[in-house]
Phi, psi and omega in degrees: 000152184233136176242135181234129181241117187257154172203161173110350178292163182162196183254130177223154174283149174311137185087353184270188186228153168217154172238115175266149180234148175216121176252128185258142177220168177111211182276079180256126176276151187293330176262106179204171176234142176240159180195179179232136177234161180215154175222115176272159177309126176077006178237162175286154174297131181233151172296137172258303180194149174232160177209128182264187187287351177253015173069025170279126187247158171222148180223150165299136187303323182290341187254340183298129180112332176257325186248142177229131177254143183212169174209152172245108184299319178294337177255000184047046180234136181243146181237149174231106174269122185242123182243159179048048188296144181235158181306325182289351175279352181301125190182165166276124178259132181245136176265143185227142172229132179240130179197142176054031181079011176248148176242139178234147184231148167277180183286339186095146175227136189276130173243123179238126179246109185200154172266000000 
């Protein structure tokens, strides 16, 4: 079993920054991919970014340049640095870990961008 614990969400003003963290524990294999997804009110869940064990990254085209994903393999932790935040970034952000054909999800953390 794998557990994911997220932190870092909150309320920020437009143009501000937040850094999300997600620590994984349990039966984790060295070869895995971690990522962030988000779901805004009234919309479907969408990919934000992913990063594999070799630090290869992917981003949603609309977010690349503002968001940066990184990971610490020794700590099994993935981060999402979010800069120049916009109101449309408001969403529940979910941490994901994929390994051996299985997907694991965190509880989600709320990010609200508003004045």
